[in-house]
C-alpha positions in Angstrom: 0.0 0.0 0.0 1.3 3.5 -0.9 2.2 6.2 1.6 -0.8 8.2 0.3 -3.2 5.3 0.8 -1.9 4.5 4.3 -2.2 8.1 5.3 -5.7 8.5 4.0 -6.6 5.4 6.0 -5.0 6.8 9.1 -7.0 10.0 9.0 -9.6 10.2 11.8 -12.4 12.5 10.7 -14.1 12.5 14.1 -10.9 13.6 15.9 -10.3 16.3 13.3 -13.8 17.8 13.9 -13.4 17.6 17.6 -10.2 19.5 17.5 -11.6 22.1 15.1 -14.5 22.6 17.5 -12.1 22.9 20.4 -10.2 25.7 18.7 -13.3 27.6 17.7 -14.4 27.5 21.4 -11.4 29.5 22.4 -11.7 33.3 21.8 -8.7 34.6 19.9 -9.4 38.0 18.4 -6.3 39.4 16.8 -3.9 40.6 19.5 -5.0 38.0 22.1 -4.1 34.6 20.8 -2.1 33.0 23.7 -4.8 30.6 24.9 -5.6 29.2 21.4 -1.9 28.8 20.6 -1.3 26.9 23.9 -4.3 24.6 23.1 -3.1 24.0 19.6 0.4 23.0 20.8 -1.2 20.5 23.2 -3.5 19.1 20.4 -0.5 18.6 18.2 1.3 16.6 20.8 -1.9 14.6 21.6 -2.2 13.7 17.9 1.3 12.3 17.8 3.3 15.3 16.6 5.6 15.4 19.6 7.9 17.9 17.8 5.5 20.7 18.5 7.0 24.1 19.6 5.2 27.0 21.1 7.3 30.2 20.4 7.0 33.6 21.8 8.5 35.9 19.2 10.6 39.0 19.9 8.2 41.8 19.1 10.8 44.5 19.3 13.0 42.8 16.8 10.1 42.2 14.4 9.1 45.8 14.5 12.6 46.9 13.8 12.9 44.6 10.8 12.8 46.5 7.5 10.3 43.9 6.2 7.9 44.4 9.1 4.5 43.8 7.4 2.5 46.2 9.6 0.0 45.8 12.4 -3.4 47.2 13.4 -4.3 45.4 16.6 -2.7 46.3 19.9 -0.6 43.5 21.3 2.0 42.9 24.0 3.0 39.4 22.8 3.1 37.3 19.6 3.0 33.6 19.8 3.1 30.8 17.2 3.2 27.1 17.0 5.1 24.8 14.6 4.4 21.0 14.6 6.5 18.7 12.5 5.8 15.4 10.9 9.3 14.1 10.3 10.1 12.8 6.9 13.1 11.2 5.3 16.4 13.1 5.8 17.2 15.4 2.9 13.8 15.4 1.4 11.9 18.5 0.4 10.2 20.3 3.3 6.6 21.3 2.9 4.9 23.9 5.0 1.1 23.9 5.8 0.2 27.3 7.0 -2.9 28.8 8.7 -3.8 31.4 11.2 -5.7 31.1 14.5 -6.4 34.7 15.1 -9.9 35.9 14.2 -11.9 39.1 13.8 -14.3 40.2 16.5 -17.9 38.9 16.3 -19.3 42.4 15.6 -22.4 44.0 17.0 -25.1 42.2 15.2 -26.8 39.3 17.0 -25.7 35.7 16.2 -28.1 32.8 16.2 -25.7 31.1 18.7 -22.6 31.9 20.8 -19.9 33.1 18.4 -17.5 30.8 20.2 -20.0 27.8 20.4 -18.0 25.4 18.3 -21.3 23.6 17.8 -21.3 20.7 15.4 -24.9 20.4 14.1 -26.5 19.2 10.9 -23.1 18.8 9.2 -21.9 22.3 10.0 -19.2 23.6 12.4 -20.4 26.9 13.8 -18.5 29.8 15.3 -16.0 32.6 14.6 -13.0 31.1 12.9 -14.8 28.0 11.7 -14.2 28.9 8.1 -11.5 31.6 8.5 -9.6 29.5 9.5 -9.3 27.4 12.6 -11.1 24.5 10.9 -8.4 24.5 8.2 -5.6 24.6 10.7 -7.1 21.6 12.4 -7.3 19.9 9.0 -3.6 20.7 8.4 -2.7 19.2 11.8 -4.6 16.0 11.1 -3.1 15.7 7.6 0.4 15.9 9.0 -0.5 13.5 11.8 -1.8 11.0 9.3 1.3 11.3 7.2 3.4 10.7 10.3 1.4 7.6 11.3 1.8 6.3 7.8 5.6 6.4 8.0 6.5 10.0 6.9 6.6 11.9 3.7 9.7 12.3 1.4 10.6 15.3 3.6 9.3 17.1 6.7 5.7 18.3 6.8 5.7 21.4 9.0 2.4 22.9 10.2 2.6 26.6 11.1 -0.2 27.9 13.3 0.2 31.7 13.3 -1.3 34.8 14.8 -1.7 38.3 13.5 -2.8 37.3 10.0 -5.9 39.5 10.1 -3.9 42.7 10.6 -0.9 42.2 8.4 0.7 38.8 8.7 3.2 39.4 11.5 2.8 35.8 12.7 3.9 34.2 9.4 6.6 36.8 9.0 8.0 35.9 12.4 7.7 32.1 11.7 9.6 32.4 8.5 12.3 34.4 10.2 12.8 31.4 12.5 12.5 28.8 9.7 12.2 29.6 6.0 13.8 26.5 4.5 10.8 25.2 2.6 10.6 23.8 -0.9 6.9 24.7 -1.0 4.0 25.9 1.1 0.2 25.6 1.1 -1.9 28.3 2.9 -5.3 26.9 3.7 -7.5 30.1 3.3 -11.2 29.4 2.4 -11.0 29.2 -1.4 -14.0 26.9 -2.0 -11.5 24.3 -3.3 -10.2 26.5 -6.1 -6.4 26.7 -6.0 -5.3 30.3 -5.6 -2.1 30.9 -7.6 -2.3 34.7 -7.5 -3.4 37.1 -4.7 -3.8 40.9 -4.7 -2.0 43.1 -2.3 -3.7 45.5 0.0 -2.5 48.7 1.8 -4.2 50.5 4.6 -4.2 54.3 4.5 -5.4 57.1 6.7 -6.2 60.5 5.3 -6.8 63.9 6.9 -8.7 66.8 5.2 -8.5 70.1 7.1 -11.3 72.7 7.1 -11.9 76.0 8.6 -14.2 76.0 11.6 -17.1 78.4 12.1 -20.5 78.7 13.6 -23.1 76.9 11.4 -25.1 80.2 11.3 -22.0 81.8 9.8 -21.2 78.9 7.5 -19.7 81.2 4.7 -17.0 82.2 7.2 -15.8 78.6 7.4 -14.7 75.9 5.0 -16.3 72.5 5.6 -13.8 69.6 5.7 -16.7 67.4 4.4 -17.0 69.6 1.3 -13.3 69.3 0.7 -13.4 65.5 1.1 -16.1 64.9 -1.5 -13.7 65.4 -4.5 -11.2 63.1 -2.7 -13.8 60.3 -2.5 -14.6 60.8 -6.2 -10.9 60.7 -7.1 -10.4 57.4 -5.2 -13.3 55.9 -7.1 -11.7 57.1 -10.4 -8.4 55.6 -9.3 -10.1 52.2 -8.7 -11.5 52.3 -12.2 -8.1 53.1 -13.7 -6.3 50.4 -11.8 -8.8 47.8 -12.9 -9.2 48.9 -16.5 -6.3 46.8 -17.9 -5.5 43.9 -15.6 -2.5 42.0 -16.8 -2.6 38.8 -14.8 -5.2 36.5 -16.4 -6.3 34.9 -13.1 -6.9 38.3 -11.6 -8.5 39.6 -14.8 -11.3 37.0 -14.4 -12.5 38.7 -11.2 -15.3 41.3 -11.2 -13.1 43.7 -9.2 -9.5 42.5 -8.8 -8.1 45.5 -7.0 -10.6 47.4 -4.9 -9.9 50.9 -3.6 -12.3 51.4 -0.7 -12.9 53.9 2.1 -14.2 52.1 5.2 -14.4 54.8 7.8 -15.1 58.5 7.7 -15.2 60.8 10.8 -15.8 64.6 10.8 -17.1 67.3 13.0 -17.7 67.6 16.8 -20.9 69.6 16.9 -24.0 69.8 14.7 -23.9 73.6 14.8 -20.3 73.9 13.7 -18.6 73.8 10.3 -16.3 70.8 10.6 -12.6 71.8 10.6 -11.2 68.3 10.2 -12.2 65.0 8.5 -10.4 61.8 8.8 -10.9 58.8 6.5 -9.5 55.3 6.4 -9.4 52.8 3.6 -7.7 50.1 1.7 -6.0 50.2 -1.7 -5.5 47.0 -3.8 -2.1 46.3 -5.2 -2.0 44.6 -8.6 0.1 41.4 -9.1 3.5 42.4 -10.4 3.2 46.0 -9.1 5.3 47.3 -6.3 3.3 48.6 -3.3 5.4 51.9 -3.4 3.9 52.6 -6.9 0.4 52.2 -5.6 1.2 54.5 -2.7 2.5 57.2 -5.0 -0.4 56.9 -7.3 -3.0 57.2 -4.6 -1.2 60.1 -2.9 -1.1 62.0 -6.2 -4.8 61.4 -6.8 -5.7 62.7 -3.3 -3.4 65.8 -3.6 -4.9 66.6 -7.0 -8.4 66.5 -5.6 -7.6 68.4 -2.4 -4.1 69.9 -2.0 -4.6 70.4 1.7 -5.2 66.7 2.4 -2.5 64.4 3.7 -2.2 60.6 3.5 -0.4 58.2 5.9 0.1 54.5 5.4 -1.1 52.7 8.5 -1.9 49.2 9.5 -1.2 46.0 7.5 0.9 46.1 4.3 0.0 43.1 2.1 2.1 42.8 -1.1 0.7 40.9 -4.1 2.0 37.5 -5.0 1.8 34.8 -7.7 3.0 31.3 -8.3 2.8 30.1 -11.9 0.0 27.7 -12.6 2.6 25.5 -14.4 4.9 25.3 -11.3 5.2 21.8 -10.0 3.7 22.7 -6.6 0.6 24.3 -8.3 0.3 21.2 -10.5 0.5 18.9 -7.5 -2.1 20.8 -5.5 -4.4 21.1 -8.5 -4.1 17.3 -9.2 -4.7 16.4 -5.6 -7.7 18.6 -5.3 -9.2 17.4 -8.5 -8.8 13.8 -7.5 -10.4 14.4 -4.1 -13.3 16.4 -5.6 -13.9 14.1 -8.6 -13.8 17.1 -10.9 -11.2 19.5 -12.3 -10.0 22.0 -9.8 -9.6 25.6 -11.0 -6.6 27.8 -10.7 -7.8 31.3 -9.6 -6.7 34.7 -8.4 -8.1 36.3 -5.2 -8.7 40.0 -4.5 -7.6 39.9 -0.9 -4.2 40.1 0.8 -2.9 36.9 2.5 0.2 35.3 4.0 0.9 33.6 0.6 2.9 36.7 -0.3 5.3 36.3 2.7 6.4 32.9 1.3 6.8 34.3 -2.2 8.9 37.2 -0.9 11.3 34.6 0.3 11.3 32.8 -3.0 9.2 29.9 -1.6 6.6 28.5 -4.0 3.1 28.9 -2.5 -0.5 28.4 -3.4 -3.7 28.5 -1.3 -6.5 26.0 -1.1 -9.2 25.5 1.4 -12.9 25.1 2.2 -16.0 26.9 1.3 -17.1 29.8 3.6 -15.3 32.9 2.5 -18.7 34.6 2.1 -19.3 33.9 5.8 -15.8 34.9 7.0 -15.9 38.1 9.1 -19.7 37.8 9.1 -22.5 36.9 11.5 -23.2 33.2 12.0 -19.9 32.0 10.5 -19.8 28.3 9.8 -18.2 25.7 7.6 -19.4 22.3 6.3 -17.8 19.6 8.4 -17.2 17.5 5.3 -15.2 20.3 3.8 -12.7 20.1 6.6 -12.3 16.3 6.1 -12.0 16.8 2.4 -9.3 19.5 2.9 -7.3 17.2 5.2 -7.4 14.5 2.5 -6.2 16.9 -0.2 -3.3 18.0 2.0 -2.4 14.3 2.6 -2.3 13.7 -1.1 -0.1 16.8 -1.6 2.3 15.9 1.2 2.6 12.3 -0.1 3.3 13.5 -3.7 5.5 16.4 -2.8 9.0 15.7 -4.1 
C-alpha cells in the first residue's frame, strides 16, 4: 500500500472535527491569541506530533525589521506554533500554514454563541470555523496521518500563526525562524479553487483640514466634508483606472480584482459647527506584479490633485501581491490532488484579498492557497463551515504531502 493510501486510511475525521471545534471555542481575536496557541500545541502533541513548539517571538526585533508587514491590533505578545511530521532526511520540506487569530464577532446578534464550536447538521459553527481554525485543524490531522503512515519524502511542517488578520506578522515571524521550505500551502477558504495569485492591500489614513465656524455663519468657514467629497470621487476614479487593464489572467477573471475602498469617515464635533477636520481610512488594492510603493505614490497623487490640503499616511497592514505560476510543480501537484479528491477538475484562480501567501513568495518559496467553502461567511455573522469540507481538505493535504518531491 502506498504512503498516500496508508495516510488516508490513518485520518480520523471525528478527531479532526473535535479538534476544530475545540479551537473555535477559544476566543482569539487578533492581539489575544495566547490561549488558542497553547491549546493547539497541546493538540499537536496529543495527535502524535511530539515535535510541537510554542514560540513567543521578539516583538521589538520584528518591529525593527525593514520587512515588518505592519500591524493594526494592539498587542504585547506574539505567539506561534510549529508542529513537525518528520520525513526522510534530505527530502523537500513542505509547509502547511494557517492562522488562529480571528476578527471580532461584531455588534449584530448571532443565532448562537460566536464561540460555540457547535457541530450540528453537518456544520461547524463559530467565529473562525471557516477563517480559519477549521483549516488549521485539517492541516494538523493531515500531518499526523502522514506521520502515522511512515512519513513523507521530507518534513511536513504545520505553522499555526497569529496576526494574519492585521498584516501577517505571525507568518513573518515564523519564516524568520525557519524559512527553509521547498513549497507551502496556505489553507484560506477558497472553495477548493487553487489560488495561484493574490492581490496586495495597503491600509491608508487621510486627513482633510477645514476652517471651523458657527453653522449660522457657514460662509465664514470651509467644511472639511465639502473638501473631502472630491477626494472620494478621485479614489473611485483611481479604482476604475487600476482595474481597466489587468495583466494577470487569473486576476482579470475577477469582477473587481483591486478594490480601492474607504471604510471609515469621521468629521465634526458639533452639529452647529462647520467641521474643521475630516479623517478617513481605507484600503487600496495592489496589482500582481506592481510594487506597493507605486500604488502608494499613485494614490497620494490622486488625493493631492483632488484636495491639495489633504494628507495621507500609510497605516496598519501592508500586504504585497503574489503569484505562483500555474505551471509550477507545486501548483500542478495541488491542482491534481484537489481534482482527485473532488472528482472534478479544480480551477486555478486569483483572489482579490491580501494573504500570507505573499510572505512565502517574498522569500522565494513557491506557495498556493487551497481551502474550504465559507469565504462569504468569514468576518460575518453566524460564520460556519461544512464539516465534510474540513475532512476533504485534510485528504487533499495528505495527497499533496505524499506526492511532494
